[in-house]
N, CA, C and O atoms as a printed pandas DataFrame, in Angstrom:
     atom_number atom_name residue_name chain_id  residue_number  x_coord  y_coord  z_coord
0              1         N          MET        A               1    2.437    1.381  -40.616
1              2        CA          MET        A               1    1.460    2.182  -41.339
2              3         C          MET        A               1    0.231    1.354  -41.704
3              4         O          MET        A               1   -0.893    1.837  -41.577
4              5         N          GLN        A               2    0.427    0.109  -42.156
5              6        CA          GLN        A               2   -0.694   -0.754  -42.534
6              7         C          GLN        A               2   -1.607   -1.011  -41.336
7              8         O          GLN        A               2   -2.830   -0.988  -41.472
8              9         N          THR        A               3   -1.019   -1.256  -40.164
9             10        CA          THR        A               3   -1.816   -1.501  -38.958
10            11         C          THR        A               3   -2.638   -0.271  -38.615
11            12         O          THR        A               3   -3.805   -0.381  -38.241
12            13         N          GLN        A               4   -2.025    0.905  -38.744
13            14        CA          GLN        A               4   -2.738    2.148  -38.473
14            15         C          GLN        A               4   -3.906    2.323  -39.445
15            16         O          GLN        A               4   -4.991    2.737  -39.036
16            17         N          ASN        A               5   -3.699    2.014  -40.719
17            18        CA          ASN        A               5   -4.772    2.122  -41.713
18            19         C          ASN        A               5   -5.921    1.179  -41.389
19            20         O          ASN        A               5   -7.089    1.548  -41.513
20            21         N          LEU        A               6   -5.587   -0.043  -40.972
21            22        CA          LEU        A               6   -6.634   -1.002  -40.615
22            23         C          LEU        A               6   -7.406   -0.536  -39.386
23            24         O          LEU        A               6   -8.622   -0.713  -39.314
24            25         N          THR        A               7   -6.716    0.051  -38.430
25            26        CA          THR        A               7   -7.369    0.571  -37.226
26            27         C          THR        A               7   -8.315    1.711  -37.580
27            28         O          THR        A               7   -9.437    1.777  -37.080
28            29         N          ILE        A               8   -7.854    2.603  -38.441
29            30        CA          ILE        A               8   -8.701    3.724  -38.876
30            31         C          ILE        A               8   -9.930    3.196  -39.616
31            32         O          ILE        A               8  -11.045    3.658  -39.373
32            33         N          ALA        A               9   -9.733    2.233  -40.513
33            34        CA          ALA        A               9  -10.863    1.653  -41.256
34            35         C          ALA        A               9  -11.856    1.009  -40.300
35            36         O          ALA        A               9  -13.066    1.170  -40.459
36            37         N          HIS        A              10  -11.354    0.283  -39.313
37            38        CA          HIS        A              10  -12.227   -0.364  -38.334
38            39         C          HIS        A              10  -13.007    0.690  -37.540
39            40         O          HIS        A              10  -14.208    0.537  -37.320
40            41         N          ASN        A              11  -12.334    1.743  -37.117
41            42        CA          ASN        A              11  -12.994    2.796  -36.346
42            43         C          ASN        A              11  -14.060    3.513  -37.172
43            44         O          ASN        A              11  -15.132    3.837  -36.662
44            45         N          LEU        A              12  -13.764    3.759  -38.446
45            46        CA          LEU        A              12  -14.771    4.387  -39.312
46            47         C          LEU        A              12  -15.991    3.495  -39.484
47            48         O          LEU        A              12  -17.126    3.972  -39.473
48            49         N          TYR        A              13  -15.753    2.199  -39.643
49            50        CA          TYR        A              13  -16.881    1.287  -39.790
50            51         C          TYR        A              13  -17.683    1.214  -38.490
51            52         O          TYR        A              13  -18.912    1.149  -38.518
52            53         N          SER        A              14  -16.990    1.223  -37.361
53            54        CA          SER        A              14  -17.685    1.222  -36.068
54            55         C          SER        A              14  -18.572    2.455  -35.945
55            56         O          SER        A              14  -19.698    2.362  -35.458
56            57         N          LEU        A              15  -18.077    3.596  -36.380
57            58        CA          LEU        A              15  -18.873    4.821  -36.375
58            59         C          LEU        A              15  -20.076    4.676  -37.298
59            60         O          LEU        A              15  -21.190    5.051  -36.933
60            61         N          TYR        A              16  -19.856    4.139  -38.482
61            62        CA          TYR        A              16  -20.943    3.919  -39.447
62            63         C          TYR        A              16  -22.055    3.076  -38.827
63            64         O          TYR        A              16  -23.236    3.365  -39.017
64            65         N          GLU        A              17  -21.679    2.040  -38.089
65            66        CA          GLU        A              17  -22.676    1.152  -37.483
66            67         C          GLU        A              17  -23.538    1.860  -36.440
67            68         O          GLU        A              17  -24.648    1.410  -36.155
68            69         N          THR        A              18  -23.052    2.945  -35.874
69            70        CA          THR        A              18  -23.824    3.664  -34.859
70            71         C          THR        A              18  -24.871    4.583  -35.475
71            72         O          THR        A              18  -25.743    5.083  -34.765
72            73         N          LEU        A              19  -24.800    4.812  -36.774
73            74        CA          LEU        A              19  -25.725    5.721  -37.442
74            75         C          LEU        A              19  -27.089    5.068  -37.625
75            76         O          LEU        A              19  -27.203    3.844  -37.675
76            77         N          SER        A              20  -28.105    5.890  -37.725
77            78        CA          SER        A              20  -29.450    5.368  -37.979
78            79         C          SER        A              20  -29.485    4.754  -39.379
79            80         O          SER        A              20  -28.639    5.044  -40.224
80            81         N          ASP        A              21  -30.481    3.902  -39.602
81            82        CA          ASP        A              21  -30.611    3.250  -40.912
82            83         C          ASP        A              21  -30.733    4.268  -42.047
83            84         O          ASP        A              21  -30.157    4.078  -43.118
84            85         N          ASP        A              22  -31.481    5.343  -41.811
85            86        CA          ASP        A              22  -31.648    6.367  -42.845
86            87         C          ASP        A              22  -30.318    7.027  -43.187
87            88         O          ASP        A              22  -30.014    7.252  -44.358
88            89         N          ILE        A              23  -29.535    7.332  -42.175
89            90        CA          ILE        A              23  -28.237    7.984  -42.404
90            91         C          ILE        A              23  -27.279    6.999  -43.063
91            92         O          ILE        A              23  -26.516    7.382  -43.950
92            93         N          GLN        A              24  -27.306    5.736  -42.642
93            94        CA          GLN        A              24  -26.454    4.729  -43.282
94            95         C          GLN        A              24  -26.776    4.632  -44.764
95            96         O          GLN        A              24  -25.874    4.597  -45.601
96            97         N          GLN        A              25  -28.063    4.589  -45.088
97            98        CA          GLN        A              25  -28.464    4.466  -46.489
98            99         C          GLN        A              25  -28.052    5.700  -47.282
99           100         O          GLN        A              25  -27.581    5.578  -48.413
100          101         N          ALA        A              26  -28.222    6.881  -46.705
101          102        CA          ALA        A              26  -27.824    8.112  -47.393
102          103         C          ALA        A              26  -26.308    8.137  -47.602
103          104         O          ALA        A              26  -25.828    8.562  -48.653
104          105         N          PHE        A              27  -25.562    7.682  -46.601
105          106        CA          PHE        A              27  -24.103    7.627  -46.726
106          107         C          PHE        A              27  -23.694    6.666  -47.838
107          108         O          PHE        A              27  -22.860    6.997  -48.680
108          109         N          LEU        A              28  -24.289    5.477  -47.833
109          110        CA          LEU        A              28  -23.943    4.492  -48.861
110          111         C          LEU        A              28  -24.298    5.005  -50.256
111          112         O          LEU        A              28  -23.559    4.791  -51.217
112          113         N          HIS        A              29  -25.432    5.680  -50.348
113          114        CA          HIS        A              29  -25.833    6.244  -51.642
114          115         C          HIS        A              29  -24.793    7.253  -52.120
115          116         O          HIS        A              29  -24.372    7.210  -53.276
116          117         N          LYS        A              30  -24.379    8.152  -51.245
117          118        CA          LYS        A              30  -23.392    9.170  -51.608
118          119         C          LYS        A              30  -22.045    8.526  -51.919
119          120         O          LYS        A              30  -21.376    8.914  -52.877
120          121         N          LEU        A              31  -21.645    7.542  -51.113
121          122        CA          LEU        A              31  -20.379    6.842  -51.350
122          123         C          LEU        A              31  -20.398    6.162  -52.712
123          124         O          LEU        A              31  -19.443    6.273  -53.480
124          125         N          PHE        A              32  -21.479    5.463  -53.008
125          126        CA          PHE        A              32  -21.584    4.771  -54.293
126          127         C          PHE        A              32  -21.600    5.771  -55.439
127          128         O          PHE        A              32  -20.980    5.551  -56.480
128          129         N          GLN        A              33  -22.313    6.871  -55.236
129          130        CA          GLN        A              33  -22.408    7.900  -56.276
130          131         C          GLN        A              33  -21.025    8.492  -56.575
131          132         O          GLN        A              33  -20.688    8.722  -57.736
132          133         N          LYS        A              34  -20.239    8.734  -55.548
133          134        CA          LYS        A              34  -18.939    9.396  -55.722
134          135         C          LYS        A              34  -17.803    8.426  -56.031
135          136         O          LYS        A              34  -16.803    8.819  -56.632
136          137         N          GLN        A              35  -17.945    7.158  -55.625
137          138        CA          GLN        A              35  -16.845    6.201  -55.741
138          139         C          GLN        A              35  -17.252    4.928  -56.478
139          140         O          GLN        A              35  -16.699    3.860  -56.215
140          141         N          ARG        A              36  -18.192    5.025  -57.376
141          142        CA          ARG        A              36  -18.760    3.855  -58.042
142          143         C          ARG        A              36  -17.703    2.952  -58.691
143          144         O          ARG        A              36  -17.705    1.740  -58.472
144          145         N          ASP        A              37  -16.818    3.527  -59.475
145          146        CA          ASP        A              37  -15.802    2.720  -60.168
146          147         C          ASP        A              37  -14.917    1.970  -59.178
147          148         O          ASP        A              37  -14.641    0.784  -59.358
148          149         N          LYS        A              38  -14.475    2.666  -58.132
149          150        CA          LYS        A              38  -13.620    2.021  -57.140
150          151         C          LYS        A              38  -14.359    0.890  -56.423
151          152         O          LYS        A              38  -13.790   -0.176  -56.190
152          153         N          LEU        A              39  -15.620    1.121  -56.076
153          154        CA          LEU        A              39  -16.396    0.106  -55.375
154          155         C          LEU        A              39  -16.655   -1.111  -56.261
155          156         O          LEU        A              39  -16.562   -2.249  -55.802
156          157         N          GLU        A              40  -16.980   -0.871  -57.523
157          158        CA          GLU        A              40  -17.218   -1.988  -58.440
158          159         C          GLU        A              40  -15.937   -2.786  -58.669
159          160         O          GLU        A              40  -15.972   -4.016  -58.712
160          161         N          ASN        A              41  -14.811   -2.096  -58.815
161          162        CA          ASN        A              41  -13.534   -2.787  -58.986
162          163         C          ASN        A              41  -13.172   -3.598  -57.745
163          164         O          ASN        A              41  -12.689   -4.725  -57.853
164          165         N          LEU        A              42  -13.406   -3.023  -56.569
165          166        CA          LEU        A              42  -13.112   -3.731  -55.329
166          167         C          LEU        A              42  -14.003   -4.967  -55.185
167          168         O          LEU        A              42  -13.522   -6.039  -54.817
168          169         N          ALA        A              43  -15.288   -4.822  -55.471
169          170        CA          ALA        A              43  -16.207   -5.961  -55.382
170          171         C          ALA        A              43  -15.784   -7.067  -56.346
171          172         O          ALA        A              43  -15.810   -8.247  -55.995
172          173         N          PHE        A              44  -15.398   -6.686  -57.553
173          174        CA          PHE        A              44  -14.949   -7.668  -58.537
174          175         C          PHE        A              44  -13.672   -8.365  -58.061
175          176         O          PHE        A              44  -13.556   -9.587  -58.152
176          177         N          TYR        A              45  -12.714   -7.580  -57.552
177          178        CA          TYR        A              45  -11.463   -8.146  -57.047
178          179         C          TYR        A              45  -11.737   -9.143  -55.912
179          180         O          TYR        A              45  -11.198  -10.250  -55.904
180          181         N          LEU        A              46  -12.577   -8.737  -54.962
181          182        CA          LEU        A              46  -12.858   -9.608  -53.817
182          183         C          LEU        A              46  -13.567  -10.891  -54.248
183          184         O          LEU        A              46  -13.288  -11.963  -53.711
184          185         N          ALA        A              47  -14.476  -10.788  -55.208
185          186        CA          ALA        A              47  -15.169  -11.982  -55.707
186          187         C          ALA        A              47  -14.189  -12.922  -56.408
187          188         O          ALA        A              47  -14.252  -14.139  -56.233
188          189         N          CYS        A              48  -13.291  -12.351  -57.197
189          190        CA          CYS        A              48  -12.291  -13.177  -57.886
190          191         C          CYS        A              48  -11.343  -13.827  -56.889
191          192         O          CYS        A              48  -10.996  -15.000  -57.030
192          193         N          LYS        A              49  -10.927  -13.074  -55.890
193          194        CA          LYS        A              49  -10.019  -13.609  -54.877
194          195         C          LYS        A              49  -10.676  -14.757  -54.118
195          196         O          LYS        A              49  -10.050  -15.786  -53.868
196          197         N          GLN        A              50  -11.934  -14.572  -53.757
197          198        CA          GLN        A              50  -12.659  -15.629  -53.044
198          199         C          GLN        A              50  -12.788  -16.874  -53.916
199          200         O          GLN        A              50  -12.580  -17.989  -53.438
200          201         N          ALA        A              51  -13.128  -16.693  -55.186
201          202        CA          ALA        A              51  -13.253  -17.836  -56.099
202          203         C          ALA        A              51  -11.920  -18.555  -56.228
203          204         O          ALA        A              51  -11.872  -19.785  -56.229
204          205         N          LYS        A              52  -10.841  -17.794  -56.335
205          206        CA          LYS        A              52   -9.511  -18.400  -56.448
206          207         C          LYS        A              52   -9.159  -19.157  -55.171
207          208         O          LYS        A              52   -8.662  -20.282  -55.226
208          209         N          ASP        A              53   -9.421  -18.535  -54.019
209          210        CA          ASP        A              53   -9.107  -19.164  -52.736
210          211         C          ASP        A              53   -9.898  -20.452  -52.531
211          212         O          ASP        A              53   -9.416  -21.394  -51.901
212          213         N          GLU        A              54  -11.113  -20.483  -53.067
213          214        CA          GLU        A              54  -11.971  -21.665  -52.926
214          215         C          GLU        A              54  -11.830  -22.614  -54.107
215          216         O          GLU        A              54  -12.525  -23.627  -54.187
216          217         N          ASN        A              55  -10.926  -22.280  -55.025
217          218        CA          ASN        A              55  -10.695  -23.096  -56.209
218          219         C          ASN        A              55  -11.959  -23.257  -57.051
219          220         O          ASN        A              55  -12.201  -24.313  -57.635
220          221         N          GLU        A              56  -12.753  -22.204  -57.101
221          222        CA          GLU        A              56  -13.996  -22.214  -57.872
222          223         C          GLU        A              56  -13.860  -21.230  -59.025
223          224         O          GLU        A              56  -13.962  -20.018  -58.832
224          225         N          PHE        A              57  -13.632  -21.745  -60.204
225          226        CA          PHE        A              57  -13.453  -20.905  -61.371
226          227         C          PHE        A              57  -14.673  -21.015  -62.271
227          228         O          PHE        A              57  -15.378  -22.024  -62.265
228          229         N          LEU        A              58  -14.910  -19.965  -63.043
229          230        CA          LEU        A              58  -16.040  -19.968  -63.968
230          231         C          LEU        A              58  -15.746  -20.866  -65.165
231          232         O          LEU        A              58  -14.607  -20.982  -65.616
232          233         N          SER        A              59  -16.791  -21.486  -65.657
233          234        CA          SER        A              59  -16.655  -22.232  -66.912
234          235         C          SER        A              59  -16.535  -21.209  -68.038
235          236         O          SER        A              59  -16.755  -20.017  -67.828
236          237         N          ASP        A              60  -16.188  -21.679  -69.224
237          238        CA          ASP        A              60  -16.088  -20.766  -70.375
238          239         C          ASP        A              60  -17.425  -20.085  -70.654
239          240         O          ASP        A              60  -17.470  -18.893  -70.958
240          241         N          THR        A              61  -18.503  -20.839  -70.548
241          242        CA          THR        A              61  -19.833  -20.274  -70.784
242          243         C          THR        A              61  -20.165  -19.229  -69.737
243          244         O          THR        A              61  -20.656  -18.149  -70.065
244          245         N          ASP        A              62  -19.897  -19.547  -68.468
245          246        CA          ASP        A              62  -20.151  -18.587  -67.394
246          247         C          ASP        A              62  -19.317  -17.323  -67.581
247          248         O          ASP        A              62  -19.798  -16.214  -67.349
248          249         N          SER        A              63  -18.073  -17.496  -68.000
249          250        CA          SER        A              63  -17.195  -16.344  -68.236
250          251         C          SER        A              63  -17.767  -15.452  -69.325
251          252         O          SER        A              63  -17.812  -14.232  -69.168
252          253         N          GLN        A              64  -18.202  -16.046  -70.420
253          254        CA          GLN        A              64  -18.768  -15.273  -71.529
254          255         C          GLN        A              64  -20.059  -14.575  -71.116
255          256         O          GLN        A              64  -20.284  -13.419  -71.472
256          257         N          ASP        A              65  -20.910  -15.282  -70.361
257          258        CA          ASP        A              65  -22.154  -14.672  -69.881
258          259         C          ASP        A              65  -21.853  -13.476  -68.980
259          260         O          ASP        A              65  -22.518  -12.443  -69.063
260          261         N          PHE        A              66  -20.847  -13.627  -68.120
261          262        CA          PHE        A              66  -20.484  -12.541  -67.227
262          263         C          PHE        A              66  -19.977  -11.337  -68.021
263          264         O          PHE        A              66  -20.372  -10.203  -67.753
264          265         N          ILE        A              67  -19.115  -11.584  -68.982
265          266        CA          ILE        A              67  -18.564  -10.480  -69.793
266          267         C          ILE        A              67  -19.674   -9.757  -70.538
267          268         O          ILE        A              67  -19.660   -8.530  -70.640
268          269         N          LYS        A              68  -20.635  -10.509  -71.060
269          270        CA          LYS        A              68  -21.772   -9.884  -71.772
270          271         C          LYS        A              68  -22.642   -9.054  -70.845
271          272         O          LYS        A              68  -23.293   -8.107  -71.285
272          273         N          SER        A              69  -22.658   -9.406  -69.550
273          274        CA          SER        A              69  -23.514   -8.693  -68.593
274          275         C          SER        A              69  -22.902   -7.376  -68.127
275          276         O          SER        A              69  -23.592   -6.559  -67.517
276          277         N          LEU        A              70  -21.605   -7.155  -68.407
277          278        CA          LEU        A              70  -20.945   -5.930  -67.980
278          279         C          LEU        A              70  -21.464   -4.742  -68.766
279          280         O          LEU        A              70  -21.737   -4.842  -69.962
280          281         N          PRO        A              71  -21.599   -3.604  -68.071
281          282        CA          PRO        A              71  -22.049   -2.392  -68.799
282          283         C          PRO        A              71  -20.997   -1.972  -69.814
283          284         O          PRO        A              71  -19.798   -2.154  -69.599
284          285         N          GLN        A              72  -21.453   -1.421  -70.898
285          286        CA          GLN        A              72  -20.543   -0.983  -71.971
286          287         C          GLN        A              72  -19.888    0.322  -71.636
287          288         O          GLN        A              72  -19.095    0.835  -72.425
């Protein structure tokens, strides 16, 4: 099932790449508008995973600055 999901995701992205720039932008706008929380959570997860994999952690000051920058 996981392999099938990855294949479907790859095929959808391949289709996305064939679209004109205007259509890509409109799609991304609609996707972000409808799935904002999921996209922000995914971006945060991926950034944290990359930092962990690279052994790059935020300092206490950087952590506090980041938390303050989050929307309320």
